[in-house]
C-alpha positions in Angstrom: 19.7 3.0 6.2 21.5 1.9 2.9 23.0 -2.3 2.8 26.4 -1.9 1.1 29.5 -3.9 1.4 31.3 -4.0 5.0 33.4 -1.1 5.2 36.8 -0.1 7.9 34.4 1.7 9.7 31.9 -1.3 9.7 34.7 -4.0 11.2 36.1 -1.3 13.7 32.3 -0.9 15.4 31.9 -4.8 15.5 35.8 -5.6 16.9 35.3 -2.4 19.3 31.9 -4.7 20.3 34.3 -7.7 21.4 36.4 -6.2 23.0 34.3 -4.7 25.2 32.0 -7.6 25.6 35.0 -9.8 26.2 36.6 -7.2 28.6 33.5 -7.4 30.7 33.0 -10.9 30.7 37.1 -11.1 32.1 36.6 -8.8 35.1 33.2 -10.2 36.3 33.2 -12.5 38.6 31.3 -16.0 38.0 31.9 -19.9 38.7 34.7 -21.4 36.2 33.0 -24.3 34.0 33.1 -26.3 31.1 31.2 -24.0 29.5 33.7 -20.3 29.8 35.2 -20.9 26.2 31.8 -21.7 24.9 30.6 -18.2 26.7 33.5 -16.3 25.4 33.5 -17.7 22.1 29.8 -16.1 22.1 30.9 -13.2 23.3 32.6 -12.6 20.4 30.7 -13.9 17.8 27.7 -11.2 18.7 30.3 -8.5 18.7 31.8 -9.1 15.5 28.5 -9.6 13.8 28.3 -6.1 14.3 30.3 -5.9 11.5 27.1 -6.6 8.8 24.4 -3.9 10.3 24.2 -1.9 7.5 24.2 -4.9 5.0 22.3 -7.2 7.0 20.6 -5.4 9.7 17.8 -8.0 10.8 20.1 -11.2 10.5 22.1 -9.6 12.9 19.8 -8.5 15.2 18.5 -11.8 15.4 23.0 -13.7 15.3 23.3 -10.5 18.4 20.1 -11.9 20.5 20.8 -15.1 20.0 25.2 -14.5 21.3 23.2 -13.1 24.7 20.3 -16.0 25.7 23.4 -18.5 25.1 26.8 -16.3 27.1 23.5 -16.0 29.8 23.0 -19.6 29.0 26.2 -20.4 30.2 26.7 -18.6 33.4 28.1 -15.1 31.6 26.0 -11.5 32.9 27.0 -9.3 30.5 25.6 -6.7 29.1 23.7 -6.7 26.1 25.7 -4.0 24.2 25.6 -5.7 21.0 22.5 -6.8 21.0 21.6 -2.7 21.6 23.4 -1.8 19.0 21.7 -4.1 16.4 18.7 -2.6 17.6 19.9 0.8 16.5 20.9 -0.3 13.6 17.5 -1.9 12.6 15.1 0.8 13.4 17.5 2.8 11.3 17.1 0.3 8.2 13.4 0.8 8.6 11.8 -2.9 10.0 10.4 -1.7 12.9 7.8 -4.3 13.4 10.8 -7.4 13.2 12.5 -5.2 16.2 9.8 -4.7 18.2 9.1 -8.1 17.9 12.1 -9.4 18.7 12.6 -7.5 21.2 10.3 -8.8 23.4 11.3 -12.7 22.8 14.3 -10.9 24.5 12.6 -9.5 26.9 10.4 -12.5 27.7 13.7 -15.3 27.0 16.1 -13.4 29.3 14.6 -14.5 32.3 14.7 -18.5 31.9 18.4 -18.1 29.6 19.2 -17.0 33.5 17.8 -19.9 35.1 19.8 -21.9 32.9 22.1 -20.8 33.8 25.0 -23.3 36.3 24.3 -20.3 39.2 22.0 -20.6 41.6 19.2 -18.1 41.2 15.9 -18.1 41.5 13.1 -16.8 40.0 12.6 -13.6 41.2 16.2 -12.6 41.2 16.8 -14.3 37.7 13.7 -12.0 36.0 16.0 -8.8 38.2 19.6 -10.3 36.7 17.8 -10.3 33.3 16.8 -6.5 33.4 20.0 -5.5 34.0 21.4 -7.9 31.5 18.5 -6.3 29.0 17.9 -2.3 30.5 14.2 -1.7 28.7 15.2 2.4 29.1 18.5 1.4 27.2 16.3 -0.8 24.6 14.4 2.1 24.1 16.7 4.7 23.8 18.4 2.5 20.7 15.2 2.5 19.1 14.8 5.7 19.4 17.7 6.9 18.2 17.7 4.9 15.2 14.6 6.1 14.0 15.8 9.8 14.9 18.8 9.2 12.2 16.4 7.2 9.9 14.0 10.5 9.7 17.2 12.4 9.7 18.6 10.8 6.5 14.9 10.8 5.0 14.5 14.5 5.1 18.1 15.5 3.6 17.1 13.0 1.0 13.9 14.7 0.3 15.8 18.6 1.0 18.6 16.8 -2.0 16.0 15.6 -4.2 13.7 19.2 -4.6 16.6 21.4 -5.0 17.4 19.3 -7.6 14.0 19.4 -9.0 13.8 22.6 -8.2 17.8 23.2 -10.5 16.5 21.4 -13.2 13.1 23.6 -13.7 14.8 26.5 -13.5 17.4 25.6 -16.1 14.8 24.4 -18.7 12.8 28.3 -17.5 16.2 30.0 -18.3 17.0 27.7 -21.2 13.8 28.3 -22.6 13.9 32.5 -22.3 17.4 32.3 -23.7 15.9 30.0 -26.3 13.4 32.4 -27.3 15.1 36.0 -27.0 17.4 34.5 -29.5 15.7 32.8 -32.1 13.2 36.1 -31.9 16.6 38.0 -32.7 18.1 35.5 -35.1 14.3 36.0 -36.8 14.1 39.5 -37.9 17.8 39.3 -39.0 17.2 36.9 -41.5 13.8 38.3 -42.5 15.7 41.1 -42.9 18.3 39.2 -45.4 15.8 37.8 -47.0 13.7 40.5 -47.8 17.0 42.1 -49.1 18.0 39.3 -51.1 14.6 39.3 -52.4 14.3 42.7 -53.5 18.3 42.6 -55.7 17.1 39.4 -57.1 13.8 41.6 -58.4 16.0 44.4 -59.4 18.5 41.7 -61.4 15.4 40.4 -63.4 13.8 43.7 -63.8 16.9 45.0 -65.4 17.2 41.9 -67.6 20.3 40.6 -66.0 21.4 36.9 -65.4 20.7 36.6 -61.3 23.8 35.1 -59.7 23.4 32.1 -58.4 25.4 33.1 -54.8 22.2 35.4 -55.1 19.7 32.7 -55.5 21.7 30.7 -52.9 21.5 33.5 -50.0 17.7 33.8 -50.8 16.6 29.7 -50.5 18.6 30.0 -47.6 16.9 32.9 -46.5 13.8 31.2 -46.2 14.8 28.3 -45.0 16.0 29.3 -41.6 12.8 31.9 -41.9 11.1 28.0 -42.0 13.1 26.7 -39.3 13.2 29.5 -36.6 9.4 30.1 -37.1 9.4 26.2 -36.2 11.3 26.6 -33.3 10.1 29.6 -32.0 7.0 28.7 -31.9 7.6 25.4 -30.5 9.7 27.1 -27.2 6.9 29.4 -26.2 4.6 26.0 -25.7 1.6 27.2 -26.8 1.2 30.1 -24.5 -1.9 31.1 -26.1 -3.6 27.5 -26.2 -2.2 26.3 -23.2 -5.0 23.7 -22.6 -3.9 21.2 -25.3 -3.1 17.7 -24.3 -4.6 14.2 -25.0 -7.8 15.0 -25.6 -6.9 17.3 -28.4 -4.8 14.3 -29.9 -8.2 13.1 -31.9 -8.3 16.7 -33.5 -4.5 15.5 -34.9 -5.2 12.9 -36.7 -8.5 14.1 -38.7 -6.5 17.0 -39.9 -4.1 14.9 -40.6 -6.7 12.5 -42.7 -7.8 15.9 -43.7 -4.0 16.5 -45.9 -5.0 12.3 -47.3 -2.9 10.7 -44.9 -4.9 7.5 -44.0 -4.1 8.0 -40.2 -5.3 6.1 -37.4 -6.1 6.4 -33.7 -6.0 3.5 -31.9 -5.9 4.0 -27.1 -5.3 1.0 -25.6 -5.5 0.6 -21.4 -7.3 2.4 -18.6 -7.4 5.7 -19.5 -5.9 7.9 -15.9 -5.9 10.9 -16.0 -1.8 12.6 -16.2 -0.6 15.9 -15.3 -0.2 18.7 -17.8 3.4 18.5 -18.9 2.9 15.1 -19.1 -0.4 15.1 -21.8 1.5 18.5 -23.3 4.8 16.7 -24.5 1.8 14.0 -25.3 0.4 16.3 -27.9 3.6 17.8 -28.8 4.4 14.2 -29.9 2.3 13.1 -32.2 1.5 16.9 -33.7 5.8 16.9 -34.7 5.7 13.3 -35.8 2.5 13.3 -38.3 3.9 17.1 -39.4 7.3 15.0 -40.4 4.9 12.4 -42.1 3.5 15.1 -44.3 6.2 16.6 -45.3 9.4 14.3 -45.5 8.6 10.9 -45.3 5.7 10.5 -48.4 3.7 8.3 -46.8 0.0 6.5 -47.1 -0.5 5.1 -43.9 0.3 6.3 -40.1 -1.1 5.0 -36.9 0.1 6.2 -33.3 -0.8 4.1 -30.7 -1.3 6.0 -27.4 -1.3 3.6 -24.1 -2.0 3.7 -20.9 0.0 1.9 -18.1 -0.2 2.1 -14.5 2.9 4.1 -14.2 3.8 5.5 -18.4 2.4 6.1 -20.7 3.3 5.3 -24.0 2.9 7.1 -27.6 3.9 5.7 -31.3 3.4 7.0 -34.5 4.8 4.6 -37.1 4.1 5.4 -40.9 5.1 3.5 -44.4 7.5 6.4 -45.9 10.7 6.1 -47.9 13.1 5.6 -44.6 14.9 2.3 -44.3 17.3 1.2 -41.8 19.7 1.4 -43.7 19.2 5.4 -44.0 19.9 7.5 -40.4 17.3 10.1 -39.9 18.6 13.7 -40.2 17.9 15.7 -36.8 16.2 18.5 -37.1 14.5 21.2 -34.4 11.2 18.9 -34.3 13.4 16.0 -33.3 15.3 17.6 -31.0 12.3 19.6 -29.7 10.6 15.8 -28.5 13.9 13.9 -27.5 14.3 17.7 -24.8 10.1 17.4 -23.8 11.0 13.9 -22.8 14.1 14.3 -20.6 12.5 16.6 -19.0 10.0 15.1 -17.5 12.4 11.5 -17.3 10.9 9.6 -19.8 12.6 7.9 -23.0 12.1 8.4 -26.5 13.2 6.0 -30.0 13.2 7.6 -33.2 14.1 5.6 -36.0 13.6 3.5 -39.3 11.5 0.5 -38.9 13.1 -3.1 -40.4 9.7 -3.4 -42.4 10.3 0.1 -44.4 8.7 3.7 -42.8 10.0 5.7 -39.3 8.9 4.4 -36.3 8.6 7.3 -33.2 8.1 5.9 -29.8 8.2 7.9 -26.2 7.4 6.7 -22.7 6.5 9.3 -20.0 6.3 8.0 -16.4 3.3 9.2 -14.7 2.9 9.9 -11.8 -0.2 8.3 -10.4 0.7 9.3 -6.6 -0.6 12.9 -7.0 
């Protein structure tokens, strides 16, 4: 049961309960006393307190219970209708222990409240009267109704979450399928254009004629497009031939980066724990793409890879001392876009931006499910 603002329906329930309690109190025969105004006030307060049954169920349970004891003590023989509604609301909110404890107190205290009333009750009559005010069967029924609705809401929430996860997974799978087919087709067509441009340049030079700038531009654009598409397709295939790439393979990436002359360092912090295959693959791809970009574009001498195992998050950070500055906005490329999509698919966060001290930084936080 979720708390929230007190709405029209809440007030309608509260006013209705208060009206029922007042009508019942007015219809019952009892000897008028100086405490009658207090009794009517307690009947009204017990009913109106139900307006907050969603927002503060435990408080409402306590208030309605005290009102029942109060108007019984001043001589009003009225069933504990508001308290039963409060029991339902409190159980629905998941406060089982509080509800049981409060109900036990009510069952024990009601006979004493009845004995304290101006009417001349014997002990046996007081216990009988208290059972009429708060029937145990109705008490159990109210709690059972609250628990049944709570379980129904929980199952509905779980079903909705499952549907959303299934829909997101299917959408991701369909997106990857379409992207693979599209890029396979484009790679073939661009390869044809590139080959034809290379042949045209070769024949032109063979005849001793100057190669037109437009033809050279077509050749250069074809080569660049082919490289970008191959890189995109490789990322979209999700490493189908080598599905085991994950965090255990990150040291290999750092070693290969060192082999190119880059002073790369790896730091692992926190208590290492198992992560899902999806998180491991995503972490591997982030490090791989970042180190590749550093080697190709950053003109950096050093790079650091930091992996931090946190209780519910795997944090990854790759920094370099390249030429990027805070004044230069990063050019969005296929690799950076792929990293963002992978991280977003896992519900994580990614930041990729120049550092204040110079160079570039990629920071990712991937949620880790420790319950599985």
